[in-house]
DRENNUMAR-260518 format. One line per 4 residues: number of its first residue (from 1); their letters; for each residue x, y negated, z of N, C-alpha, C, CB. Coordinates in pm, 1 decimal. Each point is the difference from the previous one (the first is absolute). Glycine has a CB too. Example, Ala and Ser with C-alpha at 12.3 -4.5 7.8 and 13.67 -1.06 7.14 Angstrom:
<rs>
1	as	1319.0:569.0:780.0:-89.0:-119.0:0.0:90.0:-120.0:0.0:-189.2:117.3:124.6 | 154.2:-222.3:-196.6:82.0:-119.0:6.0:-77.0:-109.0:73.0:118.4:62.8:-214.5
</rs>
This chain:
<rs>
1	mfda	15758.5:-32518.0:5066.8:-173.3:3.7:-10.9:-55.0:-124.0:162.3:-18.2:360.6:-129.8 | -103.2:-383.4:84.5:-17.4:-98.4:106.7:-118.1:66.0:70.5:90.6:-223.7:-122.3 | -28.6:248.6:253.8:-96.5:86.9:139.2:-47.2:-134.5:88.7:172.0:268.2:42.0 | -319.4:-234.9:-91.1:-74.1:-108.2:80.8:22.1:0.1:160.9:-177.6:18.4:-188.2
5	neyl	232.4:149.0:216.5:-9.5:-22.2:114.3:121.4:-29.0:77.4:-183.0:117.1:-37.1 | 274.4:-216.3:-25.3:101.2:-15.1:41.7:13.7:-185.6:-6.9:82.2:284.7:-73.8 | -192.1:-317.4:69.0:-37.7:-157.4:-6.9:-103.3:-22.4:87.8:56.2:-31.5:-229.0 | -79.3:-109.8:280.4:-92.6:-29.5:140.3:-66.7:-142.8:-114.8:186.8:86.8:322.2
9	spsq	-302.7:-101.6:-331.9:-23.5:-165.0:-11.8:8.4:-61.3:125.1:-150.8:17.2:-183.0 | 181.0:-116.5:173.8:26.3:-110.4:87.7:-95.4:-5.4:138.3:75.7:-124.3:-225.4 | -216.4:169.3:203.3:-54.7:-4.2:140.6:-6.5:137.9:48.3:-135.3:-204.8:-38.8 | 227.7:340.6:-30.3:19.0:68.9:56.9:120.5:13.5:77.5:-148.3:49.6:-134.0
13	aara	261.1:-124.6:77.8:131.9:-5.4:79.4:-65.3:-109.3:102.0:222.8:56.9:-198.1 | -298.4:-164.6:188.3:-16.8:-38.1:142.2:-35.8:56.9:116.6:-27.5:-127.5:-112.4 | -103.6:206.0:75.0:-18.6:83.0:92.8:85.7:111.4:44.2:-181.5:-73.3:-69.1 | 323.3:122.0:26.4:56.7:83.2:24.8:104.2:-56.3:103.0:-70.3:115.0:-213.7
17	lkvs	102.1:-265.2:163.1:59.4:-61.4:79.5:-19.0:-101.1:115.3:68.5:72.3:-174.3 | -207.8:-83.2:166.2:-113.4:-70.9:104.7:60.1:-98.1:25.1:-107.7:164.2:110.5 | 66.6:-234.7:-242.9:21.5:-175.9:-22.8:-153.5:-1.1:-118.2:369.7:-63.0:11.5 | -347.2:-75.0:-25.8:-113.8:-56.1:-104.8:66.6:75.1:-150.7:-72.1:-288.3:144.6
21	eaav	14.8:229.5:-239.9:-7.0:26.3:-150.3:104.6:-76.9:-35.2:-237.8:40.4:-44.0 | 194.3:-196.1:127.5:61.4:-99.2:-48.0:151.1:-35.0:19.8:-219.1:-51.8:17.2 | 254.3:105.0:82.2:147.6:63.0:88.9:22.5:72.0:-126.0:-34.5:44.9:298.3 | -34.0:114.6:-366.3:73.7:50.9:-54.2:23.5:-70.6:-170.3:-67.1:203.5:194.4
25	rlwv	-27.9:-257.5:-220.4:37.4:-68.4:-124.9:105.2:-152.4:38.3:-267.1:111.0:-121.3 | 278.1:-180.9:247.5:128.3:-43.0:-9.7:122.1:28.3:-13.4:-110.2:-65.1:66.9 | 102.6:196.1:23.8:145.1:69.2:-27.0:62.8:82.8:-136.1:-56.1:16.9:239.0 | -77.3:14.4:-321.3:23.9:-7.4:-136.1:79.1:-96.2:-81.4:-181.1:92.5:38.2
29	krgv	92.4:-234.3:-3.2:45.3:-87.9:-53.4:153.5:-50.9:15.3:-234.5:-23.3:11.2 | 263.6:54.8:125.5:146.7:-39.6:43.7:72.1:96.7:-28.9:-45.6:-128.5:168.6 | 42.7:254.9:-171.2:87.3:119.1:-36.7:-6.2:75.7:126.5:163.2:-112.2:-172.9 | -203.6:85.2:297.0:-17.9:114.8:70.5:2.3:121.5:-33.5:-86.0:-124.6:77.2
33	lsav	-39.3:95.4:-136.3:-39.9:154.5:-60.0:-14.8:1.9:-123.7:-110.5:61.1:169.4 | 181.0:71.5:-240.2:-30.1:-13.7:-151.8:-85.6:38.6:-64.3:154.0:-2.9:-0.9 | -202.2:-50.9:-113.2:-145.3:87.0:-46.2:-7.3:1.2:-135.0:-139.3:-64.6:184.4 | 70.6:115.5:-241.4:-32.5:35.8:-148.3:-104.1:-78.2:-56.1:62.5:220.2:38.8
37	rtai	-42.4:-296.4:-132.6:-139.5:-88.2:-55.4:-66.1:88.8:-125.8:116.0:-267.9:56.3 | -212.3:261.5:-1.5:-93.0:86.2:-98.0:-123.8:-113.6:-30.2:58.0:278.4:114.5 | -143.9:-221.9:-262.1:-66.2:-59.9:-25.1:-135.0:-75.1:106.2:122.4:142.3:-196.0 | -124.1:-26.2:313.9:-105.4:-25.2:45.8:61.6:-48.9:161.4:-165.4:176.6:-183.5
41	ghli	277.0:-213.2:202.7:111.5:-54.6:76.9:80.3:39.7:62.7:-98.0:-97.0:-1.6 | 147.0:75.3:104.0:105.9:68.3:67.1:1.9:143.8:70.3:28.9:-225.4:17.7 | 23.0:309.0:-50.2:60.5:132.7:105.8:112.9:0.1:34.1:-113.3:132.8:-79.7 | 112.9:-51.1:222.2:95.6:-36.0:65.3:73.4:166.6:19.2:-126.2:-259.9:115.8
45	prqe	233.1:316.5:-164.3:65.4:103.9:51.7:-35.4:20.3:146.8:174.5:-38.8:-167.7 | -202.7:167.0:185.0:-39.0:35.3:93.1:134.7:6.6:122.5:-207.9:110.8:-165.2 | 320.5:-83.2:109.5:160.7:4.9:63.8:-9.3:-158.7:54.2:166.1:193.1:-195.5 | -174.6:-247.1:131.2:-6.2:-148.6:-11.4:-57.2:-65.8:154.8:-53.8:26.3:-292.1
49	verl	-69.7:0.0:308.1:-87.7:-5.7:114.8:30.0:107.2:147.7:-172.6:-72.9:-216.2 | 240.2:201.9:184.7:66.2:47.7:105.7:123.0:-45.8:10.2:-120.8:169.4:-7.6 | 176.4:-202.1:-43.9:131.1:-90.0:9.1:-13.2:-136.9:68.9:66.0:106.5:-212.6 | -158.6:-186.8:206.6:-40.1:-120.0:55.7:-78.5:62.5:165.7:-38.1:-151.2:-293.3
53	aeer	-24.2:237.1:267.4:-46.2:25.6:151.0:85.8:65.3:80.2:-204.0:11.1:-68.2 | 296.2:53.7:6.5:115.2:35.6:94.7:106.9:-126.6:66.3:-15.6:229.9:-155.5 | 43.5:-306.7:64.5:52.9:-108.2:42.2:-100.0:-83.6:105.7:137.9:10.1:-227.6 | -236.9:-77.9:200.5:-111.3:-10.9:49.5:21.3:31.7:188.8:-117.1:73.7:-282.1
57	rkrq	104.4:59.9:278.0:19.8:63.0:132.0:122.1:11.9:56.5:-165.3:104.7:-55.5 | 254.1:-134.0:-12.6:179.4:18.8:29.8:-29.6:-124.7:67.9:176.5:126.6:-214.8 | -204.3:-244.9:185.1:-9.5:-146.5:57.4:-98.8:9.5:103.2:55.6:-125.3:-211.2 | -131.2:152.6:204.3:-92.0:-0.2:120.4:81.7:85.9:151.4:-238.5:6.1:-210.8
61	qqgk	277.1:77.8:146.1:118.4:93.6:150.8:89.8:-50.6:43.0:-3.3:180.4:-64.4 | 51.5:-262.7:-37.8:133.6:-103.8:65.4:-79.0:-113.8:104.1:178.0:5.2:-259.7 | -294.4:-76.4:211.1:-61.0:-100.6:31.2:-30.6:28.2:134.0:-71.3:-58.6:-216.8 | 38.6:162.0:289.3:-50.6:74.8:139.7:114.0:8.1:92.6:-170.6:150.2:-115.4
</rs>
């Protein structure tokens, strides 16, 4: 069953990741983020956004 709370729009994902919506759309296109294509556009699983946020956080810590 589809649970809308488990998916984010590209704009919601962008806010959560603190990046532009264009960056999120590019990541979906390049396969960095998986997404479900719907009649109204892409929806990104919340777990994917959380995974990428954690990866970005770890990379930032390593760079310091």
